[in-house]
OpenMM code with the backbone's topology and positions (N, CA, C; nanometers):
from openmm import Vec3, app, unit

residues = "UNK UNK UNK UNK UNK UNK UNK UNK UNK UNK UNK UNK UNK UNK UNK UNK UNK UNK UNK UNK UNK UNK UNK UNK UNK UNK UNK UNK UNK UNK UNK UNK UNK UNK UNK UNK UNK UNK UNK UNK UNK UNK UNK UNK UNK UNK UNK UNK UNK UNK UNK UNK UNK UNK UNK UNK UNK UNK UNK UNK UNK UNK UNK UNK UNK UNK UNK UNK UNK UNK UNK UNK UNK UNK UNK UNK UNK UNK UNK UNK UNK UNK UNK UNK UNK UNK UNK UNK UNK UNK UNK UNK UNK UNK UNK UNK UNK UNK UNK UNK UNK UNK UNK UNK UNK UNK UNK UNK UNK UNK UNK UNK UNK UNK UNK UNK UNK UNK UNK UNK UNK UNK UNK UNK UNK UNK UNK UNK UNK UNK UNK UNK UNK UNK UNK UNK UNK UNK UNK UNK UNK UNK UNK UNK UNK UNK UNK UNK UNK UNK UNK UNK UNK UNK UNK UNK UNK UNK UNK UNK UNK UNK UNK UNK UNK UNK UNK UNK UNK UNK UNK UNK UNK UNK UNK UNK UNK".split()
positions = [
    Vec3(0.5929, 21.2851, 5.7428),
    Vec3(0.5573, 21.2225, 5.6246),
    Vec3(0.5851, 21.0885, 5.6032),
    Vec3(0.5144, 20.9810, 5.5832),
    Vec3(0.5355, 20.8530, 5.5414),
    Vec3(0.6465, 20.8515, 5.4442),
    Vec3(0.7552, 20.7432, 5.4685),
    Vec3(0.8425, 20.7423, 5.3417),
    Vec3(0.9707, 20.7980, 5.3419),
    Vec3(0.9470, 20.9147, 5.4261),
    Vec3(1.0828, 21.0159, 5.4102),
    Vec3(1.1835, 20.9857, 5.4981),
    Vec3(1.1861, 20.9091, 5.6024),
    Vec3(1.2766, 20.8678, 5.6808),
    Vec3(1.3482, 20.7334, 5.6461),
    Vec3(1.3456, 20.6887, 5.5412),
    Vec3(1.4117, 20.5633, 5.4922),
    Vec3(1.3399, 20.4535, 5.5482),
    Vec3(1.4033, 20.3276, 5.5507),
    Vec3(1.3448, 20.1916, 5.5793),
    Vec3(1.3296, 20.2083, 5.7162),
    Vec3(1.2183, 20.1297, 5.7670),
    Vec3(1.1798, 20.1243, 5.8969),
    Vec3(1.2977, 20.0523, 5.9925),
    Vec3(1.3357, 20.1136, 6.0963),
    Vec3(1.4439, 20.0153, 6.1822),
    Vec3(1.3732, 19.9064, 6.2379),
    Vec3(1.4753, 19.8150, 6.2831),
    Vec3(1.4101, 19.7010, 6.3728),
    Vec3(1.3659, 19.7729, 6.4931),
    Vec3(1.2841, 19.6819, 6.5606),
    Vec3(1.2131, 19.7346, 6.7035),
    Vec3(1.3487, 19.7836, 6.7970),
    Vec3(1.3464, 19.9018, 6.8226),
    Vec3(1.4804, 19.9445, 6.9078),
    Vec3(1.4592, 19.8784, 7.0468),
    Vec3(1.3634, 19.8167, 7.0929),
    Vec3(1.3598, 19.7681, 7.2222),
    Vec3(1.4083, 19.6380, 7.2278),
    Vec3(1.4182, 19.5616, 7.1296),
    Vec3(1.4633, 19.4169, 7.1320),
    Vec3(1.6242, 19.4104, 7.1546),
    Vec3(1.6361, 19.3136, 7.2361),
    Vec3(1.7712, 19.2621, 7.2572),
    Vec3(1.8158, 19.1741, 7.1436),
    Vec3(1.9391, 19.1212, 7.1393),
    Vec3(1.9842, 19.0407, 7.0381),
    Vec3(2.0064, 18.8943, 7.0941),
    Vec3(1.9532, 18.8179, 7.0152),
    Vec3(1.9472, 18.6517, 7.0388),
    Vec3(2.0691, 18.5950, 7.0042),
    Vec3(2.1571, 18.5392, 7.1141),
    Vec3(2.2719, 18.4589, 7.0698),
    Vec3(2.2437, 18.3094, 7.1450),
    Vec3(2.2318, 18.2148, 7.0827),
    Vec3(2.2158, 18.0893, 7.1240),
    Vec3(2.0874, 18.1031, 7.2303),
    Vec3(2.0870, 18.0154, 7.3582),
    Vec3(2.0032, 18.0408, 7.4428),
    Vec3(1.9637, 18.1596, 7.5194),
    Vec3(2.0692, 18.2585, 7.5082),
    Vec3(2.0437, 18.3737, 7.6162),
    Vec3(2.0250, 18.4833, 7.5224),
    Vec3(1.9898, 18.5992, 7.5930),
    Vec3(1.9656, 18.7313, 7.5135),
    Vec3(2.0491, 18.8289, 7.5756),
    Vec3(2.0996, 18.8986, 7.4870),
    Vec3(2.1883, 19.0282, 7.5354),
    Vec3(2.0922, 19.1292, 7.5844),
    Vec3(2.1354, 19.2022, 7.6961),
    Vec3(2.0273, 19.3041, 7.7319),
    Vec3(1.9885, 19.4011, 7.6270),
    Vec3(1.8803, 19.4378, 7.6282),
    Vec3(1.8419, 19.5789, 7.5493),
    Vec3(1.9139, 19.6911, 7.5777),
    Vec3(1.8786, 19.7838, 7.4921),
    Vec3(1.9482, 19.9146, 7.5308),
    Vec3(1.9408, 19.9551, 7.6769),
    Vec3(2.0492, 20.0251, 7.7217),
    Vec3(2.0410, 20.0703, 7.8524),
    Vec3(2.0598, 20.2107, 7.8809),
    Vec3(2.0914, 20.2774, 7.7851),
    Vec3(2.0981, 20.4310, 7.8232),
    Vec3(2.0235, 20.4903, 7.7251),
    Vec3(1.9320, 20.5895, 7.7540),
    Vec3(1.8444, 20.6550, 7.6645),
    Vec3(1.8288, 20.8018, 7.7091),
    Vec3(1.8525, 20.8709, 7.5978),
    Vec3(1.8227, 21.0455, 7.6074),
    Vec3(1.6910, 21.0621, 7.5287),
    Vec3(1.6019, 21.1250, 7.6110),
    Vec3(1.4880, 21.1775, 7.5289),
    Vec3(1.5105, 21.3201, 7.4965),
    Vec3(1.4636, 21.3373, 7.3751),
    Vec3(1.5028, 21.4817, 7.3050),
    Vec3(1.3772, 21.5382, 7.2568),
    Vec3(1.3587, 21.6784, 7.2942),
    Vec3(1.2354, 21.7566, 7.2256),
    Vec3(1.3018, 21.8901, 7.1976),
    Vec3(1.2090, 21.9796, 7.1609),
    Vec3(1.2845, 22.1094, 7.1252),
    Vec3(1.3397, 22.1933, 7.2513),
    Vec3(1.2809, 22.2280, 7.3457),
    Vec3(1.3340, 22.3143, 7.4514),
    Vec3(1.3823, 22.2220, 7.5729),
    Vec3(1.3146, 22.0941, 7.5854),
    Vec3(1.3612, 22.0278, 7.7094),
    Vec3(1.3003, 22.0723, 7.8157),
    Vec3(1.1636, 22.1175, 7.8111),
    Vec3(1.1008, 22.1759, 7.9341),
    Vec3(0.9574, 22.1002, 7.9728),
    Vec3(0.9136, 22.0172, 7.8422),
    Vec3(0.7826, 21.9437, 7.9005),
    Vec3(0.8066, 21.7886, 7.8270),
    Vec3(0.8106, 21.7780, 7.7138),
    Vec3(0.7918, 21.6397, 7.6613),
    Vec3(0.8938, 21.5565, 7.6965),
    Vec3(1.0216, 21.5853, 7.6643),
    Vec3(1.1427, 21.4983, 7.6992),
    Vec3(1.1606, 21.4936, 7.8588),
    Vec3(1.1265, 21.5905, 7.9551),
    Vec3(1.1410, 21.5457, 8.0818),
    Vec3(1.0160, 21.4643, 8.1389),
    Vec3(0.9117, 21.4966, 8.0769),
    Vec3(0.8154, 21.4092, 8.1087),
    Vec3(0.8331, 21.2562, 8.0914),
    Vec3(0.9034, 21.2377, 7.9425),
    Vec3(0.9392, 21.0984, 7.9287),
    Vec3(1.0495, 21.0540, 8.0196),
    Vec3(1.1449, 21.1219, 8.0436),
    Vec3(1.2579, 21.0629, 8.1633),
    Vec3(1.1926, 21.0383, 8.2747),
    Vec3(1.0896, 21.1301, 8.3269),
    Vec3(1.0160, 21.0860, 8.4618),
    Vec3(0.9550, 20.9591, 8.4519),
    Vec3(0.8633, 20.9458, 8.3379),
    Vec3(0.7913, 20.8234, 8.3190),
    Vec3(0.8668, 20.6910, 8.3178),
    Vec3(0.9668, 20.7117, 8.2348),
    Vec3(1.0492, 20.5865, 8.1988),
    Vec3(1.1248, 20.5433, 8.3581),
    Vec3(1.1762, 20.6499, 8.4089),
    Vec3(1.2395, 20.6271, 8.5411),
    Vec3(1.1527, 20.5531, 8.6154),
    Vec3(1.0243, 20.5834, 8.6427),
    Vec3(0.9275, 20.5333, 8.7348),
    Vec3(0.8657, 20.3793, 8.6704),
    Vec3(0.8757, 20.3598, 8.5555),
    Vec3(0.8063, 20.2204, 8.4857),
    Vec3(0.9048, 20.1630, 8.4184),
    Vec3(1.0074, 20.1879, 8.3987),
    Vec3(1.1033, 20.0904, 8.3193),
    Vec3(1.2130, 20.0595, 8.4092),
    Vec3(1.2217, 19.9648, 8.4891),
    Vec3(1.3478, 19.9208, 8.5680),
    Vec3(1.4535, 19.8811, 8.4871),
    Vec3(1.5545, 19.8751, 8.5318),
    Vec3(1.6885, 19.8302, 8.4682),
    Vec3(1.7499, 19.9004, 8.3555),
    Vec3(1.7166, 20.0192, 8.3355),
    Vec3(1.7711, 20.1090, 8.2405),
    Vec3(1.8875, 20.1781, 8.3269),
    Vec3(2.0103, 20.1581, 8.2722),
    Vec3(2.1268, 20.2037, 8.3414),
    Vec3(2.1289, 20.3579, 8.3713),
    Vec3(2.0966, 20.4346, 8.2452),
    Vec3(2.0939, 20.5653, 8.2301),
    Vec3(1.9711, 20.6438, 8.1593),
    Vec3(1.9178, 20.7301, 8.2254),
    Vec3(1.8155, 20.7987, 8.1489),
    Vec3(1.8433, 20.9716, 8.1494),
    Vec3(1.8026, 21.0300, 8.0649),
    Vec3(1.8508, 21.1863, 8.0602),
    Vec3(1.7293, 21.2338, 7.9609),
    Vec3(1.7234, 21.3640, 7.9567),
    Vec3(1.6539, 21.4279, 7.8508),
    Vec3(1.7419, 21.5603, 7.8293),
    Vec3(1.7062, 21.6084, 7.6837),
    Vec3(1.7820, 21.7235, 7.6424),
    Vec3(1.6861, 21.7794, 7.5440),
    Vec3(1.7189, 21.9036, 7.4963),
    Vec3(1.6629, 21.9807, 7.3736),
    Vec3(1.7352, 22.0148, 7.2659),
    Vec3(1.6999, 22.0229, 7.1482),
    Vec3(1.7905, 22.0586, 7.0441),
    Vec3(1.8076, 22.2252, 7.0422),
    Vec3(1.6927, 22.2855, 7.1050),
    Vec3(1.6967, 22.4265, 7.1030),
    Vec3(1.6728, 22.4851, 7.2465),
    Vec3(1.7339, 22.4030, 7.3586),
    Vec3(1.7089, 22.4320, 7.4779),
    Vec3(1.7893, 22.5908, 7.5251),
    Vec3(1.7406, 22.6364, 7.5891),
    Vec3(1.7904, 22.7724, 7.6267),
    Vec3(1.9406, 22.7405, 7.7031),
    Vec3(2.0333, 22.8353, 7.6910),
    Vec3(2.1761, 22.8275, 7.7434),
    Vec3(2.1583, 22.8334, 7.8913),
    Vec3(2.0520, 22.8994, 7.9280),
    Vec3(2.0291, 22.9271, 8.0780),
    Vec3(1.9097, 22.7902, 8.1159),
    Vec3(1.9925, 22.6817, 8.1965),
    Vec3(1.8965, 22.5961, 8.2548),
    Vec3(1.7609, 22.6418, 8.3270),
    Vec3(1.6464, 22.5732, 8.2729),
    Vec3(1.5210, 22.6195, 8.3272),
    Vec3(1.4477, 22.4746, 8.3937),
    Vec3(1.3531, 22.5208, 8.4790),
    Vec3(1.2941, 22.3962, 8.5605),
    Vec3(1.1859, 22.3633, 8.4366),
    Vec3(1.1336, 22.2441, 8.4744),
    Vec3(1.0218, 22.1780, 8.4024),
    Vec3(0.8880, 22.2757, 8.3758),
    Vec3(0.8518, 22.2721, 8.2858),
    Vec3(0.7105, 22.3553, 8.2524),
    Vec3(0.6105, 22.3110, 8.3616),
    Vec3(0.5521, 22.3943, 8.4449),
    Vec3(0.4616, 22.3629, 8.5361),
    Vec3(0.3413, 22.2826, 8.5071),
    Vec3(0.2896, 22.2951, 8.3749),
    Vec3(0.1703, 22.2046, 8.3194),
    Vec3(0.2229, 22.0883, 8.3126),
    Vec3(0.3504, 22.0563, 8.2671),
    Vec3(0.3994, 21.9356, 8.2520),
    Vec3(0.4205, 21.8442, 8.3824),
    Vec3(0.4608, 21.9228, 8.4822),
    Vec3(0.4861, 21.8805, 8.6186),
    Vec3(0.3487, 21.8350, 8.6820),
    Vec3(0.2400, 21.9212, 8.6434),
    Vec3(0.1160, 21.8852, 8.7264),
    Vec3(0.0493, 21.7764, 8.6584),
    Vec3(0.0783, 21.7635, 8.5275),
    Vec3(0.0101, 21.6576, 8.4751),
    Vec3(0.0726, 21.5141, 8.5025),
    Vec3(0.2175, 21.5186, 8.5304),
    Vec3(0.2821, 21.4032, 8.5804),
    Vec3(0.2435, 21.3798, 8.7386),
    Vec3(0.2208, 21.4832, 8.8093),
    Vec3(0.1937, 21.4575, 8.9415),
    Vec3(0.0396, 21.4114, 8.9814),
    Vec3(-0.0616, 21.4536, 8.8871),
    Vec3(-0.1858, 21.4126, 8.8770),
    Vec3(-0.1975, 21.2656, 8.8733),
    Vec3(-0.0890, 21.2058, 8.8104),
    Vec3(-0.0876, 21.0340, 8.7933),
    Vec3(0.0228, 20.9904, 8.8792),
    Vec3(0.0559, 21.0626, 8.9880),
    Vec3(0.1494, 21.0139, 9.0785),
    Vec3(0.2809, 20.9893, 9.0612),
    Vec3(0.3523, 21.0467, 8.9519),
    Vec3(0.4780, 21.0341, 8.9239),
    Vec3(0.5359, 21.1652, 9.0094),
    Vec3(0.6624, 21.1432, 9.0491),
    Vec3(0.7369, 21.2425, 9.1183),
    Vec3(0.8463, 21.2807, 9.0427),
    Vec3(0.8199, 21.4159, 8.9785),
    Vec3(0.9481, 21.4701, 8.8972),
    Vec3(1.0468, 21.5238, 8.9946),
    Vec3(1.1673, 21.4991, 8.9354),
    Vec3(1.3051, 21.5468, 9.0290),
    Vec3(1.2792, 21.6988, 9.0395),
    Vec3(1.2678, 21.7339, 9.1646),
    Vec3(1.2652, 21.9021, 9.1824),
    Vec3(1.3937, 21.9511, 9.1449),
    Vec3(1.4949, 21.8877, 9.1252),
    Vec3(1.6354, 21.9507, 9.0989),
    Vec3(1.6697, 21.9501, 8.9493),
    Vec3(1.5921, 21.8838, 8.8847),
    Vec3(1.5996, 21.8729, 8.7238),
    Vec3(1.5974, 22.0064, 8.6612),
    Vec3(1.6906, 22.0182, 8.5656),
    Vec3(1.6923, 22.1318, 8.4777),
    Vec3(1.7089, 22.1203, 8.3492),
    Vec3(1.6740, 22.2085, 8.2445),
    Vec3(1.6923, 22.1840, 8.0994),
    Vec3(1.8348, 22.1717, 8.0616),
    Vec3(1.8653, 22.1115, 7.9609),
    Vec3(2.0030, 22.1264, 7.8849),
    Vec3(1.9682, 22.1179, 7.7367),
    Vec3(2.0732, 22.1385, 7.6726),
    Vec3(2.1119, 22.1174, 7.5092),
    Vec3(2.1637, 21.9774, 7.4939),
    Vec3(2.1334, 21.9485, 7.3717),
    Vec3(2.1864, 21.8117, 7.3294),
    Vec3(2.3371, 21.8409, 7.3118),
    Vec3(2.4224, 21.7842, 7.3702),
    Vec3(2.5741, 21.7981, 7.3670),
    Vec3(2.6399, 21.6839, 7.2691),
    Vec3(2.7479, 21.7448, 7.2084),
    Vec3(2.8160, 21.6460, 7.1084),
    Vec3(2.8422, 21.5038, 7.1674),
    Vec3(2.8639, 21.5110, 7.2940),
    Vec3(2.9166, 21.3696, 7.3660),
    Vec3(2.7842, 21.2978, 7.3962),
    Vec3(2.6702, 21.3466, 7.3682),
    Vec3(2.5535, 21.2585, 7.3892),
    Vec3(2.5551, 21.1475, 7.2937),
    Vec3(2.5884, 21.1698, 7.1784),
    Vec3(2.5765, 21.0802, 7.0646),
    Vec3(2.6489, 20.9365, 7.0886),
    Vec3(2.7520, 20.9636, 7.1754),
    Vec3(2.8376, 20.8567, 7.2185),
    Vec3(2.8037, 20.7812, 7.3438),
    Vec3(2.7531, 20.8856, 7.4438),
    Vec3(2.7105, 20.8194, 7.5766),
    Vec3(2.5939, 20.7556, 7.5876),
    Vec3(2.5116, 20.7823, 7.4982),
    Vec3(2.3749, 20.7162, 7.4928),
    Vec3(2.3520, 20.6027, 7.3897),
    Vec3(2.2988, 20.4841, 7.4201),
    Vec3(2.2676, 20.3764, 7.3302),
    Vec3(2.1732, 20.4137, 7.2405),
    Vec3(2.0692, 20.4876, 7.2813),
    Vec3(1.9509, 20.5612, 7.2025),
    Vec3(1.9206, 20.6893, 7.2360),
    Vec3(1.8838, 20.7595, 7.1398),
    Vec3(1.8293, 20.8968, 7.1164),
    Vec3(1.6743, 20.8967, 7.0820),
    Vec3(1.5912, 20.9312, 7.1533),
    Vec3(1.4646, 20.9145, 7.1188),
    Vec3(1.3949, 21.0689, 7.1026),
    Vec3(1.3590, 21.0842, 6.9886),
    Vec3(1.3107, 21.2160, 6.9196),
    Vec3(1.1521, 21.2308, 6.9457),
    Vec3(1.1084, 21.3388, 7.0136),
    Vec3(0.9567, 21.3383, 7.0119),
    Vec3(0.8818, 21.3587, 6.8798),
    Vec3(0.9384, 21.4395, 6.7941),
    Vec3(0.8779, 21.4486, 6.6642),
    Vec3(0.9686, 21.4764, 6.5420),
    Vec3(0.9287, 21.4738, 6.4185),
    Vec3(1.0271, 21.4695, 6.2895),
    Vec3(1.1107, 21.5758, 6.2961),
    Vec3(1.0815, 21.7225, 6.3357),
    Vec3(1.1812, 21.8313, 6.3344),
    Vec3(1.2945, 21.8013, 6.4417),
    Vec3(1.2613, 21.7454, 6.5458),
    Vec3(1.3757, 21.7265, 6.6382),
    Vec3(1.4546, 21.5817, 6.5804),
    Vec3(1.3888, 21.5069, 6.5154),
    Vec3(1.4552, 21.3758, 6.4649),
    Vec3(1.5573, 21.4324, 6.3651),
    Vec3(1.5075, 21.5269, 6.2775),
    Vec3(1.6020, 21.5832, 6.1660),
    Vec3(1.7132, 21.6587, 6.2335),
    Vec3(1.6813, 21.7397, 6.3275),
    Vec3(1.7924, 21.8026, 6.3816),
    Vec3(1.9023, 21.7326, 6.4579),
    Vec3(1.8645, 21.6118, 6.5106),
    Vec3(1.9644, 21.5098, 6.5712),
    Vec3(2.0230, 21.4710, 6.4691),
    Vec3(1.9815, 21.4315, 6.3604),
    Vec3(2.0455, 21.3652, 6.2385),
    Vec3(2.1521, 21.4753, 6.1934),
    Vec3(2.1240, 21.5887, 6.1777),
    Vec3(2.2021, 21.6753, 6.1390),
    Vec3(2.3275, 21.6938, 6.2273),
    Vec3(2.2999, 21.6881, 6.3667),
    Vec3(2.4040, 21.7230, 6.4653),
    Vec3(2.4942, 21.5763, 6.4987),
    Vec3(2.4254, 21.4785, 6.4524),
    Vec3(2.4997, 21.3401, 6.4866),
    Vec3(2.6186, 21.3065, 6.3839),
    Vec3(2.7195, 21.2589, 6.4540),
    Vec3(2.8209, 21.1740, 6.3673),
    Vec3(2.7602, 21.0774, 6.2877),
    Vec3(2.7940, 21.0426, 6.1734),
    Vec3(2.7400, 20.9345, 6.0899),
    Vec3(2.7271, 20.8051, 6.1526),
    Vec3(2.8263, 20.7704, 6.2407),
    Vec3(2.8235, 20.6341, 6.2953),
    Vec3(2.7391, 20.6279, 6.4118),
    Vec3(2.6794, 20.7293, 6.4574),
    Vec3(2.5690, 20.7131, 6.5532),
    Vec3(2.4308, 20.7346, 6.5005),
    Vec3(2.4363, 20.7806, 6.3687),
    Vec3(2.2673, 20.8002, 6.3301),
    Vec3(2.1807, 20.6859, 6.3422),
    Vec3(2.2192, 20.5563, 6.3415),
    Vec3(2.1265, 20.4631, 6.3714),
    Vec3(2.0770, 20.4497, 6.5081),
    Vec3(2.1154, 20.5132, 6.6066),
    Vec3(2.0767, 20.5310, 6.7444),
    Vec3(1.9572, 20.6262, 6.7550),
    Vec3(1.9251, 20.7091, 6.6518),
    Vec3(1.8141, 20.8269, 6.6594),
    Vec3(1.6885, 20.7613, 6.6006),
    Vec3(1.6021, 20.7655, 6.6664),
    Vec3(1.4703, 20.7263, 6.6565),
    Vec3(1.3505, 20.8231, 6.7024),
    Vec3(1.2227, 20.8160, 6.6420),
    Vec3(1.1293, 20.8628, 6.7239),
    Vec3(1.0829, 20.7733, 6.8460),
    Vec3(1.0239, 20.8544, 6.9285),
    Vec3(0.9946, 20.7732, 7.0682),
    Vec3(0.8960, 20.6635, 7.0195),
    Vec3(0.7950, 20.6933, 6.9403),
    Vec3(0.6832, 20.6011, 6.9244),
    Vec3(0.7179, 20.5070, 6.8205),
    Vec3(0.8338, 20.4983, 6.7556),
    Vec3(0.8513, 20.4113, 6.6643),
    Vec3(0.8583, 20.2685, 6.7276),
    Vec3(0.8723, 20.2431, 6.8278),
    Vec3(0.9056, 20.1195, 6.8858),
    Vec3(0.7591, 20.0594, 6.9491),
    Vec3(0.6567, 20.1487, 6.9440),
    Vec3(0.5332, 20.1061, 6.9966),
    Vec3(0.4521, 20.0616, 6.9024),
    Vec3(0.3793, 19.9175, 6.9234),
    Vec3(0.3082, 19.8578, 6.8054),
    Vec3(0.1803, 19.9434, 6.7788),
    Vec3(0.1603, 19.9864, 6.6381),
    Vec3(0.0461, 20.0636, 6.6073),
    Vec3(0.0966, 20.2155, 6.6010),
    Vec3(0.2030, 20.2569, 6.6532),
    Vec3(0.2388, 20.3792, 6.6665),
    Vec3(0.3477, 20.4205, 6.5769),
    Vec3(0.4061, 20.3438, 6.5093),
    Vec3(0.5436, 20.3724, 6.4265),
    Vec3(0.5065, 20.4931, 6.3341),
    Vec3(0.6026, 20.5713, 6.3385),
    Vec3(0.5930, 20.6979, 6.2644),
    Vec3(0.5032, 20.8243, 6.3186),
    Vec3(0.4557, 20.8022, 6.4366),
    Vec3(0.3803, 20.9110, 6.4857),
    Vec3(0.4573, 20.9820, 6.5884),
    Vec3(0.4227, 21.1132, 6.5937),
    Vec3(0.5012, 21.2129, 6.6567),
    Vec3(0.4354, 21.2327, 6.8000),
    Vec3(0.5001, 21.2725, 6.9237),
    Vec3(0.4451, 21.3297, 7.0207),
    Vec3(0.4381, 21.4791, 7.0096),
    Vec3(0.3226, 21.5130, 6.9920),
    Vec3(0.3097, 21.6741, 6.9679),
    Vec3(0.3576, 21.7416, 7.0914),
    Vec3(0.3900, 21.8599, 7.0499),
    Vec3(0.4507, 21.9732, 7.1346),
    Vec3(0.3225, 22.0452, 7.1957),
    Vec3(0.2884, 22.0170, 7.3357),
    Vec3(0.1806, 22.0866, 7.3972),
    Vec3(0.1897, 22.2282, 7.4517),
    Vec3(0.3207, 22.2898, 7.4307),
    Vec3(0.3514, 22.3995, 7.5080),
    Vec3(0.2671, 22.5151, 7.4666),
    Vec3(0.2278, 22.5285, 7.3517),
    Vec3(0.1283, 22.6524, 7.3229),
    Vec3(-0.0214, 22.6172, 7.3174),
    Vec3(-0.0467, 22.4923, 7.3795),
    Vec3(-0.1857, 22.4417, 7.3789),
    Vec3(-0.2470, 22.4719, 7.5196),
    Vec3(-0.3471, 22.3834, 7.5592),
    Vec3(-0.4170, 22.3711, 7.6932),
    Vec3(-0.3671, 22.2547, 7.7690),
    Vec3(-0.3948, 22.2591, 7.8966),
    Vec3(-0.3471, 22.1584, 7.9793),
    Vec3(-0.3876, 22.0080, 7.9257),
    Vec3(-0.4882, 22.0106, 7.8610),
    Vec3(-0.5269, 21.8740, 7.7945),
    Vec3(-0.4066, 21.8088, 7.6919),
    Vec3(-0.3443, 21.9053, 7.6400),
    Vec3(-0.2381, 21.8749, 7.5485),
    Vec3(-0.1373, 21.8022, 7.6344),
    Vec3(-0.0950, 21.8210, 7.7612),
    Vec3(-0.0098, 21.7702, 7.8346),
    Vec3(-0.0401, 21.6394, 7.8655),
    Vec3(-0.1731, 21.6368, 7.9049),
    Vec3(-0.2436, 21.4813, 7.9316),
    Vec3(-0.2293, 21.3954, 7.8039),
    Vec3(-0.2521, 21.4393, 7.6857),
    Vec3(-0.2322, 21.3527, 7.5718),
    Vec3(-0.0964, 21.3255, 7.5656),
    Vec3(0.0117, 21.4002, 7.5756),
    Vec3(0.1523, 21.3828, 7.5396),
    Vec3(0.1677, 21.2778, 7.6623),
    Vec3(0.1081, 21.2716, 7.7798),
    Vec3(0.1414, 21.1730, 7.8974),
    Vec3(0.0868, 21.0292, 7.8520),
    Vec3(-0.0284, 21.0490, 7.7839),
    Vec3(-0.0857, 20.9141, 7.7496),
    Vec3(0.0201, 20.8356, 7.6420),
    Vec3(0.0768, 20.9133, 7.5518),
    Vec3(0.1613, 20.8591, 7.4412),
    Vec3(0.2763, 20.8224, 7.5096),
    Vec3(0.3367, 20.8793, 7.6048),
    Vec3(0.4745, 20.8439, 7.6533),
    Vec3(0.4453, 20.7271, 7.7511),
    Vec3(0.3196, 20.7141, 7.8099),
    Vec3(0.3068, 20.5963, 7.9102),
    Vec3(0.2850, 20.4779, 7.8005),
    Vec3(0.2367, 20.4929, 7.6872),
    Vec3(0.2274, 20.3666, 7.5843),
    Vec3(0.3833, 20.3320, 7.5547),
    Vec3(0.4547, 20.4077, 7.5232),
    Vec3(0.5996, 20.3936, 7.4977),
    Vec3(0.6578, 20.3173, 7.6116),
    Vec3(0.6166, 20.3465, 7.7286),
    Vec3(0.6975, 20.2905, 7.8627),
    Vec3(0.6287, 20.1621, 7.8580),
    Vec3(0.5206, 20.1286, 7.8409),
    Vec3(0.4503, 19.9982, 7.8542),
    Vec3(0.5055, 19.8955, 7.7460),
    Vec3(0.5260, 19.9607, 7.6239),
    Vec3(0.5813, 19.8837, 7.5281),
    Vec3(0.7192, 19.8372, 7.5533),
    Vec3(0.7907, 19.9208, 7.6193),
    Vec3(0.9227, 19.8746, 7.6399),
    Vec3(0.9561, 19.7304, 7.7059),
    Vec3(0.9013, 19.6963, 7.7882),
    Vec3(0.9331, 19.5608, 7.8547),
    Vec3(0.8884, 19.4563, 7.7577),
    Vec3(0.7786, 19.4587, 7.6969),
    Vec3(0.7230, 19.3623, 7.6074),
    Vec3(0.8165, 19.3523, 7.4794),
    Vec3(0.8643, 19.4397, 7.4505),
    Vec3(0.9532, 19.4443, 7.3209),
    Vec3(1.0904, 19.3917, 7.3810),
    Vec3(1.1325, 19.4491, 7.4778),
    Vec3(1.2808, 19.4184, 7.5370),
    Vec3(1.2992, 19.2773, 7.5583),
    Vec3(1.1987, 19.1980, 7.6051),
    Vec3(1.2273, 19.0665, 7.6633),
    Vec3(1.1306, 18.9642, 7.5771),
    Vec3(1.1933, 18.9023, 7.4444),
    Vec3(1.1139, 18.8389, 7.3474),
    Vec3(1.0561, 18.7082, 7.4146),
    Vec3(0.9277, 18.6725, 7.3947),
    Vec3(0.8592, 18.5530, 7.4570),
    Vec3(0.9561, 18.4233, 7.4169),
    Vec3(0.9663, 18.3397, 7.4960),
    Vec3(1.0648, 18.2163, 7.4772),
    Vec3(0.9416, 18.0963, 7.4219),
] * unit.nanometer
topology = app.Topology()
chain = topology.addChain("A")
for resn in residues:
    res = topology.addResidue(resn, chain)
    for name in ("N", "CA", "C"):
        topology.addAtom(name, app.Element.getBySymbol(name[0]), res)
């Protein structure tokens, strides 16, 4: 719902300008969805392939099973159709208390995940929590829908949105001089 999240944050991709140089943008990112078997591992895979220079990338789920699971086969197939190479050793995991300290940015796929992350987060780390698409021009406030109970086309649509976020990252991270 528009207006329920408070004031719009500054673009999360931008570095800080100090004199004639720029501080590096955020370098460690945790992508978060519900179960950590489709949307967030897809984002991790796409950003790993398309956004060089990020020091750490990972994914987790706010309600992931306590038993690590492989990526959903439909998510894996959608990635492979576009020539991404998901890590075959990748397994799901839950968001952990230490993630709020460890990562510069925690990117939620939808409002429910965003609210759950805010509930779990220590107050000092809440500014690190955003929706994935909030940094993408024209997509602020939009969610990456959960494709799990839908058709294979839902996974393609999710991948389109994730690729938009990855494409926006470098443009937003390095301001034009």
